[in-house]
Backbone as JSON, one array per atom type, in Angstrom:
{
  "sequence": "MTDEFCGGCNRVRLTADGSIMNCLFGTDEFPVRDALRSGATTAELMDIVQSAADAKHARLGGREDMHDLNSAEALNRPMVRIGG",
  "N": [[10.79, -0.56, 1.91], [9.75, -1.17, -1.92], [9.64, -0.03, -4.31], [10.89, 2.77, -4.8], [9.63, 5.96, -4.59], [9.96, 8.65, -4.19], [10.81, 10.48, -6.7], [8.72, 11.42, -7.82], [7.15, 12.87, -5.98], [5.88, 15.57, -4.57], [4.58, 16.28, -2.28], [4.3, 17.77, 1.26], [3.67, 17.62, 4.31], [1.63, 18.15, 7.04], [2.29, 17.82, 10.34], [0.87, 15.85, 13.49], [1.42, 17.27, 15.32], [2.31, 19.53, 14.95], [4.0, 20.66, 13.49], [5.46, 21.41, 10.03], [6.64, 18.5, 7.39], [9.4, 17.68, 5.05], [9.35, 15.29, 4.18], [8.89, 12.28, 3.91], [11.4, 10.55, 4.82], [13.1, 12.02, 5.93], [14.63, 14.28, 8.07], [14.2, 16.86, 9.06], [11.96, 18.94, 10.57], [9.15, 21.74, 10.51], [8.02, 24.15, 12.29], [5.49, 25.08, 12.77], [2.56, 25.61, 14.62], [3.38, 27.01, 17.09], [3.5, 29.14, 15.71], [1.42, 29.64, 14.78], [-0.47, 30.07, 16.79], [0.85, 32.1, 18.49], [-0.44, 34.15, 16.68], [0.79, 34.91, 13.9], [0.97, 36.14, 11.08], [-0.43, 35.89, 7.94], [1.24, 36.2, 6.0], [3.36, 35.04, 7.19], [3.11, 33.02, 7.75], [3.04, 32.11, 5.39], [5.55, 31.64, 4.77], [7.21, 30.25, 6.45], [6.04, 27.88, 5.13], [6.8, 27.66, 2.63], [9.86, 27.98, 3.04], [9.89, 25.24, 4.65], [9.61, 24.03, 1.7], [11.21, 24.8, -0.39], [13.78, 23.85, 1.76], [13.13, 21.44, 0.39], [14.49, 18.06, -0.17], [16.12, 16.08, -3.18], [15.9, 13.5, -2.93], [14.75, 10.6, -0.55], [14.56, 12.22, 1.48], [17.42, 13.45, 1.67], [19.41, 11.6, 1.62], [22.18, 9.1, 0.59], [21.22, 6.18, 0.15], [19.05, 3.73, -0.05], [19.74, 1.81, 2.38], [21.14, 4.09, 3.78], [18.98, 5.35, 5.28], [18.99, 3.46, 6.9], [20.68, 3.9, 9.24], [22.21, 5.19, 12.34], [21.58, 7.39, 12.8], [20.01, 8.46, 10.87], [17.61, 7.56, 11.72], [14.42, 8.68, 11.44], [10.57, 9.66, 12.59], [7.95, 7.5, 12.73], [5.5, 7.0, 11.0], [3.54, 6.47, 12.44], [3.64, 8.16, 14.14], [3.52, 10.76, 13.21], [1.24, 10.93, 12.62], [-0.8, 10.66, 10.87]],
  "CA": [[10.42, 0.04, 0.41], [10.1, -1.75, -2.24], [10.14, 0.75, -4.94], [11.59, 4.28, -4.9], [8.49, 6.8, -5.61], [10.35, 9.77, -3.98], [11.35, 11.82, -8.17], [7.23, 11.96, -7.63], [6.98, 13.81, -4.67], [5.25, 17.03, -4.45], [3.98, 16.99, -1.06], [5.0, 18.17, 2.36], [3.22, 16.87, 6.12], [1.78, 18.32, 8.47], [2.65, 16.37, 12.25], [0.26, 15.48, 14.2], [1.28, 18.24, 16.49], [1.97, 21.67, 14.54], [5.12, 21.1, 12.61], [5.58, 20.74, 9.11], [7.57, 18.07, 7.24], [8.89, 18.15, 3.49], [10.15, 14.21, 3.87], [8.63, 10.81, 5.15], [12.46, 9.81, 5.17], [13.77, 13.16, 6.71], [14.38, 14.61, 9.63], [13.71, 18.44, 8.88], [10.94, 19.57, 10.7], [9.14, 23.37, 10.64], [7.05, 24.56, 13.25], [3.59, 25.94, 12.53], [1.95, 25.79, 15.89], [4.03, 27.93, 17.79], [3.64, 30.56, 15.18], [-0.04, 30.1, 14.99], [-0.04, 29.84, 18.5], [1.37, 33.83, 18.58], [-1.08, 35.39, 16.07], [1.79, 35.21, 13.14], [0.52, 36.54, 10.0], [-0.64, 35.27, 6.72], [2.83, 35.79, 5.01], [4.72, 34.65, 7.92], [2.85, 31.6, 7.98], [3.59, 31.35, 3.74], [7.22, 31.98, 4.61], [7.3, 28.64, 6.97], [5.48, 27.0, 4.26], [7.9, 28.07, 2.06], [11.05, 27.49, 3.85], [10.16, 23.82, 4.2], [8.76, 23.27, 0.38], [12.43, 25.45, -0.35], [14.27, 22.67, 1.65], [13.08, 20.03, 0.03], [16.12, 16.78, -0.8], [15.36, 15.62, -3.87], [15.52, 11.99, -2.82], [14.83, 9.75, 0.04], [15.99, 13.12, 2.91], [19.22, 13.12, 1.44], [20.71, 10.27, 2.52], [22.91, 8.44, -0.07], [20.37, 5.39, -0.73], [18.36, 2.76, 1.05], [20.87, 1.62, 3.09], [21.98, 5.06, 4.06], [18.14, 5.76, 5.88], [18.88, 2.5, 8.79], [22.11, 4.56, 10.23], [21.49, 5.84, 13.65], [21.03, 9.04, 12.55], [18.67, 8.71, 9.99], [16.59, 7.23, 11.82], [13.33, 9.21, 12.06], [9.65, 9.36, 13.45], [7.38, 6.98, 12.22], [4.13, 6.91, 10.09], [1.72, 6.31, 13.33], [4.37, 9.44, 15.34], [3.25, 11.49, 12.33], [-0.17, 11.68, 12.8], [-1.33, 10.0, 9.36]],
  "C": [[10.9, -0.35, -0.55], [10.79, -1.26, -3.8], [9.9, 2.41, -5.12], [10.14, 5.21, -5.38], [9.25, 8.9, -4.89], [11.04, 11.02, -5.15], [10.03, 12.08, -7.89], [7.16, 12.43, -6.96], [7.03, 14.95, -4.85], [4.56, 17.58, -2.87], [5.21, 17.18, 0.22], [3.32, 17.5, 2.95], [2.83, 17.9, 6.77], [1.11, 17.51, 10.1], [1.28, 16.84, 12.71], [0.04, 16.95, 16.39], [2.22, 19.92, 16.04], [3.24, 21.54, 13.53], [4.87, 19.99, 10.86], [6.67, 19.89, 8.3], [7.52, 17.58, 5.82], [9.68, 16.56, 3.65], [9.93, 13.25, 4.38], [9.91, 10.6, 5.64], [13.69, 10.93, 5.68], [13.83, 13.59, 8.07], [14.31, 16.12, 10.11], [11.87, 18.28, 9.49], [10.49, 21.13, 10.67], [8.03, 23.39, 10.98], [6.01, 25.73, 13.03], [3.05, 26.25, 13.71], [2.3, 26.68, 16.7], [3.15, 29.48, 17.3], [2.51, 30.64, 14.71], [-0.49, 30.47, 15.91], [-0.29, 31.82, 19.21], [1.14, 34.49, 17.65], [0.53, 35.5, 14.54], [0.85, 35.37, 11.88], [-0.03, 35.57, 8.73], [0.76, 35.0, 5.83], [3.72, 35.54, 6.0], [4.34, 33.49, 8.19], [2.98, 30.7, 6.17], [5.03, 30.98, 3.74], [7.71, 30.71, 5.1], [7.5, 27.36, 6.14], [6.45, 27.03, 3.38], [9.57, 27.16, 1.83], [11.15, 26.2, 3.69], [9.76, 22.98, 2.45], [11.08, 23.93, -0.21], [13.61, 24.21, 0.24], [14.29, 21.1, 1.21], [14.3, 19.2, -0.25], [14.97, 16.48, -2.09], [15.07, 14.39, -4.31], [15.74, 11.77, -1.62], [15.87, 11.35, 1.24], [17.17, 13.88, 2.59], [20.23, 12.46, 1.9], [20.77, 9.74, 0.93], [21.68, 7.61, -1.19], [19.81, 4.69, 0.65], [19.04, 2.38, 2.41], [20.96, 2.6, 4.09], [20.6, 5.26, 5.4], [18.04, 4.61, 7.37], [19.5, 3.07, 8.94], [21.48, 5.14, 11.14], [21.0, 7.22, 13.33], [20.11, 9.7, 11.34], [17.27, 8.45, 10.3], [15.18, 8.68, 12.04], [11.59, 8.59, 12.89], [9.09, 8.35, 12.84], [5.66, 7.76, 11.79], [3.74, 6.93, 11.0], [2.26, 8.28, 14.26], [3.95, 11.11, 14.43], [2.32, 12.32, 12.62], [-0.8, 11.03, 10.83], [-0.68, 8.55, 8.39]]
}
Protein backbone atom coordinates (compact mmCIF):
# COMPACT_ATOMS: atom_id res chain seq x y z
CA MET A 1 0.00 0.00 0.00
CA THR A 2 1.51 3.30 -1.04
CA ASP A 3 -0.83 5.61 0.84
CA GLU A 4 -2.62 4.86 4.09
CA PHE A 5 -6.35 5.47 3.83
CA CYS A 6 -7.41 4.28 7.28
CA GLY A 7 -8.14 7.73 8.70
CA GLY A 8 -11.03 8.29 6.29
CA CYS A 9 -12.42 4.74 6.29
CA ASN A 10 -15.96 4.40 7.58
CA ARG A 11 -16.75 1.04 6.02
CA VAL A 12 -17.57 -2.45 7.11
CA ARG A 13 -17.72 -5.32 4.63
CA LEU A 14 -20.05 -8.28 4.34
CA THR A 15 -18.01 -11.27 3.21
CA ALA A 16 -19.16 -13.84 0.69
CA ASP A 17 -19.48 -16.39 3.50
CA GLY A 18 -21.68 -14.22 5.70
CA SER A 19 -19.42 -12.41 8.13
CA ILE A 20 -18.92 -8.71 8.71
CA MET A 21 -15.33 -7.50 8.57
CA ASN A 22 -14.73 -4.07 10.03
CA CYS A 23 -11.26 -3.64 8.50
CA LEU A 24 -9.46 -5.00 5.44
CA PHE A 25 -6.28 -5.23 7.51
CA GLY A 26 -7.89 -6.80 10.55
CA THR A 27 -8.75 -10.37 11.40
CA ASP A 28 -11.94 -9.68 13.36
CA GLU A 29 -15.08 -11.11 11.80
CA PHE A 30 -18.64 -10.97 13.08
CA PRO A 31 -20.91 -13.82 11.88
CA VAL A 32 -24.21 -12.75 10.36
CA ARG A 33 -25.13 -15.81 8.26
CA ASP A 34 -25.82 -18.09 11.21
CA ALA A 35 -27.93 -15.43 12.90
CA LEU A 36 -29.96 -14.96 9.72
CA ARG A 37 -30.45 -18.70 9.30
CA SER A 38 -31.64 -19.08 12.87
CA GLY A 39 -34.28 -16.36 12.42
CA ALA A 40 -32.61 -13.47 14.23
CA THR A 41 -34.73 -10.38 14.72
CA THR A 42 -33.83 -7.03 13.18
CA ALA A 43 -32.70 -5.85 16.62
CA GLU A 44 -30.39 -8.85 16.99
CA LEU A 45 -28.88 -8.23 13.55
CA MET A 46 -28.40 -4.57 14.40
CA ASP A 47 -26.55 -5.63 17.56
CA ILE A 48 -24.10 -7.64 15.44
CA VAL A 49 -23.53 -4.72 13.08
CA GLN A 50 -23.11 -2.34 16.02
CA SER A 51 -20.61 -4.70 17.64
CA ALA A 52 -18.57 -4.74 14.42
CA ALA A 53 -18.62 -0.94 14.20
CA ASP A 54 -17.71 -0.52 17.88
CA ALA A 55 -14.74 -2.89 17.51
CA LYS A 56 -13.31 -1.03 14.50
CA HIS A 57 -9.73 0.11 15.12
CA ALA A 58 -8.59 3.60 14.21
CA ARG A 59 -6.03 2.29 11.72
CA LEU A 60 -4.46 -0.81 10.20
CA GLY A 61 -6.70 -3.25 12.01
CA GLY A 62 -5.05 -2.37 15.31
CA ARG A 63 -1.51 -3.02 14.01
CA GLU A 64 1.41 -0.75 14.88
CA ASP A 65 2.55 0.09 11.36
CA MET A 66 2.77 -1.23 7.81
CA HIS A 67 5.63 -3.59 8.74
CA ASP A 68 3.50 -5.19 11.45
CA LEU A 69 0.94 -6.11 8.81
CA ASN A 70 3.42 -8.59 7.33
CA SER A 71 3.91 -10.56 10.54
CA ALA A 72 2.64 -14.13 10.54
CA GLU A 73 -0.09 -13.50 13.12
CA ALA A 74 -1.37 -10.48 11.18
CA LEU A 75 -2.09 -12.37 7.97
CA ASN A 76 -5.73 -12.14 7.03
CA ARG A 77 -7.87 -13.29 4.15
CA PRO A 78 -7.04 -11.75 0.78
CA MET A 79 -9.69 -9.61 -0.92
CA VAL A 80 -10.59 -12.40 -3.35
CA ARG A 81 -11.52 -14.64 -0.37
CA ILE A 82 -13.55 -11.87 1.26
CA GLY A 83 -15.70 -11.51 -1.83
CA GLY A 84 -15.08 -7.99 -3.01
